[in-house]
C-alpha positions in Angstrom: 0.0 0.0 0.0 2.9 2.4 0.8 4.3 1.7 -2.7 1.0 2.7 -4.2 1.1 6.0 -2.3 4.6 6.6 -3.5 3.6 5.8 -7.1 0.7 8.2 -6.8 2.9 10.9 -5.4 5.4 10.4 -8.2 2.7 10.7 -10.9 1.3 13.8 -9.2 4.8 15.2 -8.9 5.4 14.9 -12.7 2.0 16.4 -13.4 2.4 19.3 -11.0 6.0 19.9 -12.1 4.8 20.3 -15.7 2.0 22.6 -14.6 4.3 24.7 -12.4 6.8 25.0 -15.3 4.0 26.2 -17.7 2.8 28.7 -15.2 6.4 29.9 -14.7 6.8 30.5 -18.4 3.4 32.1 -18.8 4.2 34.5 -16.1 7.4 35.6 -18.0 9.6 34.7 -15.1 12.5 33.1 -16.8 14.7 30.5 -15.2 18.3 29.9 -16.0 20.9 27.2 -15.6 22.7 26.8 -12.3 25.0 29.7 -11.4 28.1 28.2 -9.7 30.8 30.0 -7.8 34.5 29.3 -8.7 35.5 25.9 -7.2 31.9 24.9 -6.6 31.5 22.6 -9.6 32.3 18.9 -9.0 35.7 18.0 -10.5 34.8 15.1 -12.7 38.5 14.6 -13.6 39.1 13.3 -10.1 36.7 10.4 -10.9 34.6 10.9 -7.8 32.7 8.2 -6.0 29.1 8.5 -7.2 25.8 7.1 -5.7 22.9 6.4 -8.0 19.2 5.5 -7.6 17.8 2.7 -9.8 14.0 2.7 -9.9 11.0 2.1 -12.0 9.1 -0.8 -13.6 11.1 -4.0 -13.9 10.5 -3.9 -17.7 12.0 -0.4 -18.1 14.1 0.7 -15.1 15.8 4.1 -14.9 18.8 5.5 -13.1 19.6 9.0 -11.7 22.5 10.3 -9.7 21.9 10.9 -6.0 25.2 12.5 -5.0 29.0 12.3 -4.9 31.4 11.6 -2.1 33.5 14.7 -1.4 35.8 14.9 1.6 34.3 11.8 3.1 30.7 13.1 2.9 27.8 12.7 0.5 27.3 16.0 -1.3 25.0 17.3 -4.0 26.4 17.2 -7.5 26.9 20.7 -8.7 27.6 21.2 -12.4 26.9 23.7 -15.2 24.8 22.7 -18.1 27.9 21.7 -20.0 29.2 19.9 -16.9 26.0 17.8 -16.8 26.5 16.9 -20.5 30.0 15.8 -19.7 28.7 13.8 -16.7 26.3 12.0 -19.0 29.0 11.2 -21.5 31.3 9.8 -18.7 29.0 7.9 -16.5 25.7 7.3 -18.4 27.1 6.2 -21.7 25.7 3.1 -23.3 27.5 0.0 -21.9 28.6 1.6 -18.6 28.2 -0.8 -15.8 27.9 -0.3 -12.0 27.6 -2.4 -8.9 24.1 -2.7 -7.6 23.3 -2.7 -3.9 20.4 -4.0 -1.8 20.3 -4.7 1.9 23.8 -3.3 2.4 25.6 -5.7 0.0 26.3 -6.0 -3.7 23.5 -7.8 -5.6 24.4 -7.9 -9.3 25.0 -4.9 -11.6 23.2 -2.3 -13.6 24.1 -1.6 -17.3 23.3 1.6 -19.1 21.3 1.1 -22.3 21.2 4.8 -23.2 22.0 8.0 -21.4 20.2 11.3 -21.1 21.6 12.6 -24.4 22.5 10.0 -26.9 23.4 10.4 -30.6 19.8 11.6 -31.2 18.7 15.2 -30.7 16.1 14.2 -28.1 16.7 13.9 -24.4 15.5 10.9 -22.6 12.9 13.0 -20.9 11.9 16.7 -20.8 10.0 19.1 -18.5 8.2 22.1 -20.0 10.0 25.4 -19.3 13.1 23.6 -17.9 16.5 24.0 -19.5 18.7 22.1 -17.2 17.6 18.7 -16.1 19.1 16.0 -13.8 20.4 13.5 -16.4 18.6 10.1 -16.3 19.6 6.9 -18.0 17.7 3.9 -19.3 19.3 0.8 -17.8 19.2 -3.0 -17.6 19.4 -4.7 -14.2 21.4 -7.9 -14.0 21.6 -10.3 -11.1 19.1 -10.9 -8.3 15.9 -9.0 -8.9 13.3 -7.8 -6.4 10.2 -9.8 -6.8 7.9 -6.8 -7.0 6.6 -5.1 -10.2 8.8 -2.1 -9.5 12.5 -2.0 -8.8 14.5 0.1 -6.3 18.2 -0.2 -5.7 21.3 1.8 -4.9 24.2 1.7 -7.3 27.7 3.1 -7.4 30.9 3.2 -9.4 32.8 2.2 -6.2 32.8 -1.0 -4.0 30.6 -0.2 -1.1 29.0 -2.2 1.8 30.0 -5.2 3.7 28.2 -8.4 5.0 26.9 -8.0 8.5 27.1 -11.1 10.7 24.9 -11.8 13.6 21.9 -13.8 14.8 18.7 -12.3 13.5 15.6 -11.9 15.7 12.5 -13.8 14.8 9.8 -11.7 13.1 7.6 -12.1 16.1 10.3 -10.6 18.3 10.9 -7.8 15.8 7.2 -7.0 15.7 6.9 -7.0 19.5 9.9 -4.7 20.1 8.8 -2.4 17.2 5.3 -2.0 18.6 6.5 -1.4 22.2 9.0 1.3 21.2 6.4 2.9 18.8 3.7 3.1 21.5 6.1 5.2 23.6 6.8 7.5 20.7 3.1 7.7 19.7 2.1 8.6 23.3 4.6 11.5 23.3 3.0 13.1 20.3 -0.7 12.4 21.2 -1.4 9.4 19.1 -3.7 7.2 21.0 -3.0 3.4 21.3 -6.3 2.5 19.6 -5.5 4.8 16.7 -2.0 3.3 16.3 -3.4 -0.2 16.3 -5.8 0.7 13.5 -2.9 1.6 11.1 -1.1 -0.6 8.6 2.0 -1.9 10.4 5.3 -3.2 9.1 8.5 -3.9 10.9 11.9 -5.2 9.8 15.4 -5.6 11.3 18.9 -5.6 9.9 22.5 -5.0 11.1 23.9 -1.6 10.5 27.2 -1.9 12.4 26.2 0.7 15.0 26.3 -2.0 17.7 26.1 -5.7 18.3 22.3 -5.9 17.9 20.2 -5.3 14.8 18.5 -2.0 14.1 14.7 -2.2 13.9 12.4 0.0 11.8 8.7 0.2 12.4 6.3 1.9 10.0 2.6 2.8 10.5 0.5 4.3 7.9 -3.2 5.1 7.5 -4.7 2.9 4.8 -7.3 5.6 3.9 -4.5 7.9 2.8 -4.4 6.2 -0.6 -8.1 6.8 -1.2 -9.0 10.0 0.6 -12.4 11.5 0.3 -10.8 15.0 0.8 -7.3 16.4 1.3 -8.7 17.9 4.5 -9.0 14.3 5.8 -6.8 13.7 8.9 -4.1 11.1 8.6 -1.7 9.4 11.0 1.7 8.2 10.1 4.6 7.0 12.2 8.1 5.8 11.3 10.4 4.7 14.2 13.9 3.4 14.2 15.0 1.6 17.4 18.4 0.4 18.6 19.5 -1.5 21.7 21.3 0.5 24.4 23.9 -0.6 26.9 21.2 -2.0 29.3 20.0 -4.4 26.6 16.7 -2.5 26.0 15.6 -1.0 22.7 14.7 2.6 22.5 13.8 5.1 19.7 16.8 6.5 17.9 14.8 8.3 15.2 11.1 9.0 14.6 9.0 10.8 12.0 5.3 11.3 12.8 2.3 12.9 11.3 -1.1 13.3 13.0 -3.0 16.0 11.1 -4.5 17.0 7.7 -3.5 14.8 4.8 -2.8 17.9 2.6 0.1 18.8 4.9 1.3 15.2 5.5 4.9 14.4 4.8 5.5 10.7 4.6 8.6 8.5 5.0 9.2 4.9 4.2 12.3 2.7 4.4 14.2 2.5 1.1 17.5 0.7 1.9 20.7 0.7 3.9 24.3 0.9 2.8 27.7 2.0 4.2 28.1 4.9 1.7 30.9 6.8 3.5 33.0 3.8 4.5 33.0 4.5 8.2 31.9 1.0 9.1 28.3 1.9 9.9 25.6 1.7 7.2 23.6 4.8 6.4 19.8 4.3 6.3 18.0 5.6 3.3 14.3 6.7 3.6 12.1 7.8 0.8 10.0 10.9 1.6 7.1 12.5 -0.1 4.4 15.0 0.5 0.9 13.9 -0.5 0.4 15.1 -4.1 3.9 16.5 -4.1 7.5 15.8 -4.8 9.5 12.7 -3.7 13.1 12.6 -2.5 15.6 10.4 -0.7 16.6 11.2 2.9 19.9 9.7 4.0 20.3 9.1 7.8 23.7 8.7 9.5 24.6 7.4 12.9 25.6 10.5 14.9 25.8 10.9 18.7 24.0 7.6 19.3 21.0 8.4 17.1 20.0 8.6 13.5 20.1 12.0 11.9 19.5 13.2 8.4 22.9 14.0 6.8 21.8 14.3 3.2 18.6 14.9 1.2 18.2 14.8 -2.6 16.4 17.5 -4.5 12.7 17.1 -4.6 12.5 17.7 -8.4 14.6 17.0 -11.4 14.7 20.5 -12.8 18.0 22.2 -12.0 17.2 25.7 -13.3 17.5 28.6 -10.9 14.9 31.3 -10.9 16.3 34.6 -11.8 15.7 37.4 -9.3 13.4 40.2 -10.5 
């Protein structure tokens, strides 16, 4: 059900993006390519470590860049229009192959079929009124596939991740711990137990390297959010990450909660985990979206014994900057 919400949000994002672009052009407010200060542009000659998102229908998956590792941190890729063309030629040329990651470890590879700008004059996709777009590639996924109709992976031009060893908890134990920690979080934000119990619930556990015990993620979402009678409808949504402390008890190390009008709801869902920066602890990647709005990826890092957002992708693919009036 959560995937259906994300799909709906993505469709609405594209539609609203086109509408906003048309309004932008009609209003005569021109947008231009990114204006970069000296030294701000990513130096492609240094062959930076790149992180990509692979997504879409299994019959026609696509790939877009997420960010680049700069100084040991994941940073936005900043390039001029010509720089993005060069990026596409270097990294999204037909035949280019990258390691594919899922659940923190390599799982096959992804091969580029065609980049954003091929030998033809047409780009792989366009947005009305947008001159500078995030380059996208049409790809082929090789290796182990997700069983779902849609695919979602991380990919990189560098070896990342490592196997995590440890005894896994039973699903019953994961559910019990997830529910107990979530009830405490819900209580702190005024979500009543009976309301929490009425929501669609999912919990999973995996080792991140932040300690000897697995990290647990609990997700609660209102089933009516996918078929609302009105955007004024209230919705409740809760995502909780829990880790075991030195006493052996699990407690919340991250939470995202919504208990209000659907029109203002900002959702999160688990996407994947992977040690992107090589510090020995996996980052946790969440997908975020506003109902009827843009989608993005939120990368959480383990900082000061809790999960904190350390990076967020753009919420749209148009890179143009609005010129000041």
